[in-house]
Backbone as a printed PyTorch tensor [residue, N CA C, xyz], in Angstrom:
tensor([[[  2.5740, -24.5920, -17.8690],
         [  1.9060, -23.4420, -17.2810],
         [  0.6100, -23.9260, -16.6500]],

        [[  0.3900, -23.5560, -15.3950],
         [ -0.8270, -23.9800, -14.7110],
         [ -1.9610, -22.9900, -14.9810]],

        [[ -3.1630, -23.4680, -14.7680],
         [ -4.3450, -22.6230, -14.9570],
         [ -4.3300, -21.5070, -13.9090]],

        [[ -4.8820, -20.3490, -14.2360],
         [ -4.9000, -19.2400, -13.2810],
         [ -5.7770, -19.5730, -12.0710]],

        [[ -5.3390, -19.1360, -10.9020],
         [ -6.0430, -19.4060,  -9.6560],
         [ -7.0540, -18.3010,  -9.3510]],

        [[ -8.2050, -18.6920,  -8.8700],
         [ -9.2820, -17.7540,  -8.5480],
         [ -9.0420, -17.0630,  -7.2100]],

        [[ -8.6350, -17.8130,  -6.1970],
         [ -8.5490, -17.2690,  -4.8410],
         [ -7.6810, -16.0230,  -4.7180]],

        [[ -6.5070, -15.9370,  -5.3550],
         [ -5.7380, -14.6890,  -5.2460],
         [ -6.4960, -13.4710,  -5.7870]],

        [[ -7.3360, -13.6780,  -6.7880],
         [ -8.1320, -12.5840,  -7.3400],
         [ -9.2130, -12.1550,  -6.3480]],

        [[ -9.8590, -13.1230,  -5.7270],
         [-10.8730, -12.8130,  -4.7110],
         [-10.2090, -12.1410,  -3.5140]],

        [[ -9.0260, -12.6040,  -3.1450],
         [ -8.2800, -11.9720,  -2.0460],
         [ -7.9690, -10.5100,  -2.3690]],

        [[ -7.6610, -10.2170,  -3.6370],
         [ -7.3820,  -8.8300,  -4.0390],
         [ -8.6300,  -7.9640,  -3.8910]],

        [[ -9.7820,  -8.5220,  -4.2110],
         [-11.0450,  -7.7900,  -4.0490],
         [-11.2970,  -7.5220,  -2.5700]],

        [[-11.1970,  -8.5480,  -1.7360],
         [-11.4660,  -8.3530,  -0.3020],
         [-10.4460,  -7.4130,   0.3280]],

        [[ -9.2050,  -7.4520,  -0.1190],
         [ -8.1840,  -6.5350,   0.4030],
         [ -8.5220,  -5.0880,   0.0380]],

        [[ -9.0030,  -4.8570,  -1.1750],
         [ -9.3760,  -3.4990,  -1.5850],
         [-10.5340,  -2.9780,  -0.7450]],

        [[-11.5090,  -3.8260,  -0.4910],
         [-12.6610,  -3.4120,   0.3090],
         [-12.2590,  -3.1600,   1.7630]],

        [[-11.4500,  -4.0350,   2.3050],
         [-10.9550,  -3.8580,   3.6760],
         [-10.1230,  -2.5930,   3.7730]],

        [[ -9.2940,  -2.3410,   2.7620],
         [ -8.4770,  -1.1340,   2.7240],
         [ -9.3030,   0.1370,   2.6720]],

        [[-10.5330,   0.0270,   2.1930],
         [-11.4370,   1.1820,   2.1390],
         [-12.2090,   1.3570,   3.4490]],

        [[-11.8960,   0.5130,   4.4310],
         [-12.5400,   0.6410,   5.7360],
         [-13.8410,  -0.1240,   5.8790]],

        [[-14.1100,  -1.0380,   4.9510],
         [-15.3360,  -1.8270,   5.0260],
         [-15.0790,  -3.1700,   5.6940]],

        [[-16.0360,  -3.6400,   6.4760],
         [-15.9850,  -5.0040,   7.0060],
         [-16.3990,  -5.9290,   5.8730]],

        [[-15.6550,  -7.0380,   5.6850],
         [-15.8700,  -7.8990,   4.5250],
         [-15.9880,  -9.3460,   4.9590]],

        [[-16.9820, -10.0190,   4.4120],
         [-17.1130, -11.4620,   4.5740],
         [-17.0490, -12.1160,   3.2210]],

        [[-16.5080, -13.3050,   3.1690],
         [-16.4470, -14.0600,   1.9200],
         [-17.5570, -15.1050,   1.9480]],

        [[-18.5250, -14.9670,   1.0600],
         [-19.6320, -15.9040,   1.0020],
         [-20.7090, -15.6460,   2.0380]],

        [[-20.6530, -14.5160,   2.7030],
         [-21.6470, -14.1680,   3.7150],
         [-21.1300, -13.0600,   4.5990]],

        [[-21.7980, -12.8650,   5.7150],
         [-21.3980, -11.8160,   6.6550],
         [-20.0140, -12.1030,   7.2260]],

        [[-19.2730, -11.0560,   7.5810],
         [-17.9760, -11.2860,   8.2220],
         [-18.1640, -11.9550,   9.5840]],

        [[-17.1120, -12.5820,  10.0750],
         [-17.1960, -13.2580,  11.3800],
         [-17.6280, -12.2980,  12.4720]],

        [[-17.1590, -11.0740,  12.3840],
         [-17.5500, -10.0510,  13.3480],
         [-18.1850,  -8.8920,  12.5880]],

        [[-19.4710,  -8.6980,  12.8130],
         [-20.1770,  -7.5810,  12.1910],
         [-19.9260,  -6.3490,  13.0510]],

        [[-19.5060,  -5.2320,  12.4520],
         [-19.2450,  -4.0230,  13.2310],
         [-20.5100,  -3.5350,  13.9590]],

        [[-20.3170,  -2.7660,  14.9960],
         [-21.4530,  -2.2380,  15.7510],
         [-22.3290,  -1.3290,  14.8880]],

        [[-21.7660,  -0.7610,  13.8240],
         [-22.5540,   0.0630,  12.9000],
         [-23.5670,  -0.7700,  12.1260]],

        [[-23.3260,  -2.0830,  12.0500],
         [-24.1890,  -2.9650,  11.2770],
         [-23.9260,  -2.9310,   9.7910]],

        [[-22.9150,  -2.1820,   9.3620],
         [-22.5980,  -2.0550,   7.9350],
         [-21.4920,  -3.0380,   7.5760]],

        [[-21.7350,  -3.8300,   6.5330],
         [-20.6920,  -4.7400,   6.0560],
         [-20.9320,  -5.0770,   4.5920]],

        [[-19.9370,  -5.7160,   3.9930],
         [-20.0630,  -6.2000,   2.6220],
         [-19.8110,  -7.7040,   2.6140]],

        [[-20.4750,  -8.3830,   1.7120],
         [-20.2680,  -9.8150,   1.5120],
         [-19.8670, -10.0300,   0.0600]],

        [[-18.7640, -10.7360,  -0.1420],
         [-18.2550, -10.9980,  -1.4840],
         [-18.6400, -12.4240,  -1.8860]],

        [[-19.2770, -12.5360,  -3.0500],
         [-19.6480, -13.8240,  -3.6240],
         [-18.9850, -13.9200,  -4.9890]],

        [[-18.1720, -14.9470,  -5.1910],
         [-17.4450, -15.0960,  -6.4620],
         [-17.8210, -16.4110,  -7.1270]],

        [[-17.7790, -16.4090,  -8.4510],
         [-17.9520, -17.6820,  -9.1480],
         [-16.5920, -18.3800,  -9.2390]],

        [[-16.5440, -19.5110,  -9.8850],
         [-15.3030, -20.2720,  -9.9890],
         [-14.3390, -19.7630, -11.0290]],

        [[-14.7220, -18.7100, -11.7380],
         [-13.8550, -18.1560, -12.7750],
         [-13.9010, -19.0060, -14.0280]],

        [[-13.3270, -18.4600, -15.0690],
         [-13.2410, -19.1590, -16.3460],
         [-11.8500, -18.9540, -16.9100]],

        [[-11.1090, -20.0520, -17.0950],
         [ -9.7830, -19.9790, -17.7100],
         [ -9.9660, -19.7950, -19.2080]],

        [[ -9.3000, -18.7860, -19.7550],
         [ -9.4660, -18.4460, -21.1600],
         [ -8.1530, -18.6400, -21.9170]],

        [[ -8.2200, -19.1130, -23.1710],
         [ -7.0000, -19.2780, -23.9630],
         [ -6.4490, -17.9260, -24.3940]],

        [[ -5.1280, -17.8290, -24.4140],
         [ -4.4980, -16.5810, -24.8540],
         [ -4.3560, -16.5310, -26.3650]],

        [[ -4.4090, -17.7100, -27.0160],
         [ -4.2710, -17.7630, -28.4740],
         [ -4.8150, -19.0980, -28.9640]],

        [[ -4.6430, -19.3560, -30.2410],
         [ -5.0700, -20.6440, -30.7920],
         [ -4.2480, -21.8070, -30.2500]],

        [[ -3.1190, -21.5230, -29.6330],
         [ -2.2930, -22.5740, -29.0220],
         [ -2.9850, -23.1550, -27.7940]],

        [[ -4.0460, -22.5020, -27.3460],
         [ -4.8850, -22.9730, -26.2420],
         [ -4.1640, -22.9880, -24.8950]],

        [[ -3.1790, -22.1130, -24.7310],
         [ -2.5760, -21.9350, -23.3990],
         [ -3.5660, -21.1370, -22.5750]],

        [[ -4.1360, -21.7360, -21.5760],
         [ -5.1960, -21.0990, -20.7840],
         [ -4.6030, -20.2790, -19.6430]],

        [[ -4.1090, -19.1080, -20.0190],
         [ -3.4880, -18.2220, -19.0330],
         [ -4.3950, -17.0660, -18.6320]],

        [[ -5.4450, -16.8270, -19.4030],
         [ -6.3800, -15.7560, -19.0760],
         [ -7.3920, -16.2270, -18.0430]],

        [[ -7.9260, -15.2830, -17.3010],
         [ -8.9660, -15.5960, -16.3210],
         [-10.0450, -14.5260, -16.3800]],

        [[-11.2780, -14.9700, -16.3770],
         [-12.4120, -14.0650, -16.2320],
         [-13.1860, -14.5330, -15.0050]],

        [[-13.4460, -13.6000, -14.1010],
         [-14.0910, -13.9160, -12.8320],
         [-15.2790, -12.9860, -12.6460]],

        [[-16.4240, -13.5450, -12.3390],
         [-17.5880, -12.7420, -11.9890],
         [-17.7440, -12.7840, -10.4760]],

        [[-18.0120, -11.6200,  -9.8920],
         [-18.2350, -11.5940,  -8.4540],
         [-19.2560, -10.5240,  -8.1170]],

        [[-19.8090, -10.6650,  -6.9440],
         [-20.8100,  -9.7250,  -6.4580],
         [-20.4030,  -9.2620,  -5.0720]],

        [[-20.5540,  -7.9780,  -4.8350],
         [-20.3680,  -7.4170,  -3.5020],
         [-21.7430,  -6.9670,  -3.0420]],

        [[-22.2250,  -7.5760,  -1.9670],
         [-23.5120,  -7.1880,  -1.4120],
         [-23.2620,  -6.2830,  -0.2170]],

        [[-23.7650,  -5.0700,  -0.3090],
         [-23.6230,  -4.0850,   0.7580],
         [-24.8300,  -4.2210,   1.6830]],

        [[-24.5700,  -4.4020,   2.9670],
         [-25.6340,  -4.6490,   3.9420],
         [-25.5400,  -3.5960,   5.0410]],

        [[-26.7060,  -3.0740,   5.4580],
         [-26.7250,  -2.0360,   6.4920],
         [-28.1100,  -1.9580,   7.1310]],

        [[-28.1950,  -1.3240,   8.2960],
         [-29.4870,  -1.2040,   8.9760],
         [-30.4210,  -0.1600,   8.3610]],

        [[-29.9020,   0.7340,   7.5130],
         [-30.7560,   1.7190,   6.8430],
         [-30.4120,   1.7520,   5.3590]],

        [[-31.3460,   2.2520,   4.5710],
         [-31.1180,   2.3780,   3.1330],
         [-29.9480,   3.3100,   2.8520]],

        [[-29.8770,   4.4170,   3.5820],
         [-28.7990,   5.3900,   3.3730],
         [-27.4350,   4.7860,   3.6490]],

        [[-27.3440,   3.9780,   4.6940],
         [-26.0570,   3.3610,   5.0270],
         [-25.6710,   2.2890,   4.0150]],

        [[-26.6450,   1.5850,   3.4520],
         [-26.3450,   0.6060,   2.4030],
         [-25.8230,   1.3180,   1.1560]],

        [[-26.4170,   2.4580,   0.8250],
         [-25.9370,   3.2400,  -0.3130],
         [-24.5430,   3.8060,  -0.0450]],

        [[-24.2780,   4.2070,   1.1940],
         [-22.9410,   4.6820,   1.5720],
         [-21.9200,   3.5680,   1.3630]],

        [[-22.2570,   2.3480,   1.7940],
         [-21.3480,   1.2080,   1.6050],
         [-21.1390,   0.9180,   0.1270]],

        [[-22.1780,   1.1010,  -0.6820],
         [-22.0470,   0.9010,  -2.1260],
         [-21.0920,   1.9280,  -2.7370]],

        [[-21.1840,   3.1750,  -2.2680],
         [-20.2510,   4.2100,  -2.7510],
         [-18.8140,   3.8610,  -2.3900]],

        [[-18.6090,   3.3970,  -1.1580],
         [-17.2550,   3.0000,  -0.7250],
         [-16.7550,   1.8010,  -1.5370]],

        [[-17.6430,   0.8590,  -1.8140],
         [-17.2850,  -0.3190,  -2.6100],
         [-16.8720,   0.0980,  -4.0100]],

        [[-17.6790,   0.9250,  -4.6270],
         [-17.3970,   1.3840,  -5.9970],
         [-16.0460,   2.1040,  -6.0620]],

        [[-15.7780,   2.9660,  -5.0940],
         [-14.5070,   3.6940,  -5.0670],
         [-13.3310,   2.7290,  -4.8690]],

        [[-13.4920,   1.7600,  -3.9820],
         [-12.4100,   0.8070,  -3.7070],
         [-12.0830,  -0.0420,  -4.9240]],

        [[-13.1020,  -0.4210,  -5.6870],
         [-12.8820,  -1.3020,  -6.8360],
         [-12.6140,  -0.5510,  -8.1280]],

        [[-12.6460,   0.7850,  -8.0850],
         [-12.2680,   1.5830,  -9.2510],
         [-10.7490,   1.6470,  -9.3990]],

        [[-10.0490,   1.4810,  -8.2880],
         [ -8.5820,   1.4820,  -8.3190],
         [ -8.0890,   0.1430,  -8.8720]],

        [[ -6.9110,   0.1260,  -9.4830],
         [ -6.3700,  -1.1450,  -9.9860],
         [ -6.1400,  -2.1310,  -8.8380]],

        [[ -6.4730,  -3.3860,  -9.0790],
         [ -6.2070,  -4.4540,  -8.1170],
         [ -4.9040,  -5.1380,  -8.5110]],

        [[ -4.2800,  -5.7900,  -7.5590],
         [ -2.9990,  -6.4450,  -7.8330],
         [ -3.0250,  -7.9020,  -7.3980]],

        [[ -2.5600,  -8.7690,  -8.2950],
         [ -2.3500, -10.1830,  -8.0020],
         [ -0.9440, -10.4980,  -8.4950]],

        [[ -0.0660, -11.0020,  -7.6250],
         [  1.3120, -11.2850,  -8.0430],
         [  1.3670, -12.1840,  -9.2830]],

        [[  2.1810, -11.7660, -10.2470],
         [  2.3810, -12.5330, -11.4630],
         [  1.2780, -12.3970, -12.4960]],

        [[  0.3070, -11.5060, -12.2470],
         [ -0.8140, -11.3390, -13.1610],
         [ -0.9680,  -9.8750, -13.5610]],

        [[ -1.4740,  -9.6330, -14.7390],
         [ -1.8590,  -8.2870, -15.1870],
         [ -3.3730,  -8.2510, -15.1690]],

        [[ -3.9350,  -7.2970, -14.4320],
         [ -5.3860,  -7.2220, -14.2670],
         [ -5.9620,  -6.0010, -14.9500]],

        [[ -7.1050,  -6.1890, -15.5970],
         [ -7.9180,  -5.0690, -16.0390],
         [ -8.5910,  -4.5050, -14.7840]],

        [[ -9.0130,  -3.2670, -14.8560],
         [ -9.7990,  -2.7350, -13.7370],
         [-11.1090,  -3.5200, -13.6590]],

        [[-11.6300,  -3.6770, -12.4490],
         [-12.9030,  -4.3820, -12.2770],
         [-13.9860,  -3.6400, -13.0540]],

        [[-14.7480,  -4.3740, -13.8240],
         [-15.8100,  -3.7980, -14.6460],
         [-17.1430,  -3.9580, -13.9170]],

        [[-17.7810,  -2.8430, -13.6150],
         [-19.0600,  -2.8930, -12.9160],
         [-20.1610,  -3.2980, -13.8910]],

        [[-20.9720,  -4.2800, -13.4900],
         [-22.0360,  -4.7950, -14.3390],
         [-23.4290,  -4.4170, -13.8360]],

        [[-23.4910,  -3.6890, -12.7350],
         [-24.7870,  -3.3060, -12.1830],
         [-25.2860,  -4.3410, -11.2000]],

        [[-26.5790,  -4.4670, -11.1160],
         [-27.1800,  -5.4200, -10.1990],
         [-28.5880,  -4.9980,  -9.8470]],

        [[-29.2400,  -5.7840,  -9.0190],
         [-30.6070,  -5.4460,  -8.6350],
         [-30.6500,  -4.2150,  -7.7340]],

        [[-31.8190,  -3.6180,  -7.5870],
         [-31.9310,  -2.4060,  -6.7680],
         [-31.8530,  -2.7090,  -5.2750]],

        [[-31.6970,  -1.6480,  -4.5250],
         [-31.7100,  -1.7010,  -3.0730],
         [-32.9880,  -2.3870,  -2.5980]],

        [[-32.8510,  -3.2660,  -1.6120],
         [-34.0160,  -3.9830,  -1.0910],
         [-33.9120,  -4.1040,   0.4200]],

        [[-35.0460,  -4.3590,   1.0390],
         [-35.1200,  -4.5240,   2.4910],
         [-35.4400,  -5.9860,   2.7910]],

        [[-34.6890,  -6.5560,   3.7280],
         [-34.9130,  -7.9380,   4.1540],
         [-35.6980,  -7.9180,   5.4570]],

        [[-36.9730,  -8.2200,   5.3600],
         [-37.8310,  -8.2400,   6.5410],
         [-37.8410,  -9.6020,   7.2290]],

        [[-37.0480, -10.5630,   6.7070],
         [-36.9780, -11.8830,   7.3270],
         [-35.9990, -11.9320,   8.4900]],

        [[-35.2900, -10.8410,   8.7200],
         [-34.3850, -10.7620,   9.8740],
         [-34.8840,  -9.6550,  10.8030]],

        [[-34.5220,  -9.7600,  12.0650],
         [-34.9360,  -8.7610,  13.0550],
         [-33.6980,  -8.1740,  13.7070]],

        [[-33.5180,  -6.8750,  13.6480],
         [-34.3130,  -5.9030,  12.8870],
         [-34.0520,  -6.0590,  11.3870]],

        [[-34.9250,  -5.5260,  10.5420],
         [-34.7440,  -5.6290,   9.0860],
         [-33.4200,  -4.9870,   8.6490]],

        [[-32.8560,  -5.5270,   7.5880],
         [-31.6250,  -4.9950,   7.0070],
         [-31.8700,  -4.6310,   5.5480]],

        [[-31.1100,  -3.6650,   5.0710],
         [-31.1350,  -3.2900,   3.6680],
         [-29.9160,  -3.8960,   2.9880]],

        [[-30.0930,  -4.3240,   1.7630],
         [-28.9590,  -4.8820,   1.0220],
         [-28.9900,  -4.3980,  -0.4110]],

        [[-27.7850,  -4.2130,  -0.9540],
         [-27.6190,  -3.7190,  -2.3110],
         [-26.4880,  -4.4960,  -2.9850]],

        [[-26.8180,  -5.4300,  -3.8830],
         [-25.7900,  -6.1940,  -4.5950],
         [-25.2370,  -5.4040,  -5.7940]],

        [[-23.9230,  -5.4370,  -5.9460],
         [-23.2630,  -4.8350,  -7.1070],
         [-22.4140,  -5.9280,  -7.7440]],

        [[-22.6000,  -6.1580,  -9.0230],
         [-21.9000,  -7.2350,  -9.7170],
         [-20.7560,  -6.6810, -10.5670]],

        [[-19.6810,  -7.4760, -10.6340],
         [-18.4680,  -7.0600, -11.3390],
         [-17.9060,  -8.2150, -12.1680]],

        [[-17.0960,  -7.8380, -13.1600],
         [-16.2760,  -8.7970, -13.8990],
         [-14.8290,  -8.3700, -13.7240]],

        [[-13.9750,  -9.3550, -13.4870],
         [-12.5420,  -9.0890, -13.3400],
         [-11.8120,  -9.9980, -14.3190]],

        [[-10.8700,  -9.4310, -15.0490],
         [-10.0940, -10.2030, -16.0230],
         [ -8.6140, -10.0320, -15.7500]],

        [[ -7.8810, -11.1080, -16.0060],
         [ -6.4210, -11.0280, -15.8480],
         [ -5.7240, -11.9650, -16.8220]],

        [[ -4.4450, -11.7310, -16.9750],
         [ -3.6090, -12.5730, -17.8270],
         [ -2.1960, -12.5750, -17.2310]],

        [[ -1.3390, -13.3880, -17.8060],
         [  0.0570, -13.4270, -17.3110],
         [  0.8660, -12.3310, -17.9520]]])
């Protein structure tokens, strides 16, 4: 049995966000930022393979990821956060895996980035995703 793969889980997250009508980039802004200026950026860790029992078969996976909602106004960043939360409340699917619903862990508050012109607002939301065979 091979260790669980991270990328299919991240793909499930980005598919859910895209399905909710959000522009999504992996590790940063999407290649094409919509004219609205609203997008999400998904940042994932490398995951952690977990043993299913004392036999040490590492079939479980725990993945931490963050969705950063970016927009030209605070209200639009909060709107993107609402869409993100709704999209990730639904069950995600990875072939051959059983997934828990994404667990929201919170994150830092809404902030304004004045280092870009024009300034952008961003709101990171952190999640944990778990799966097994």
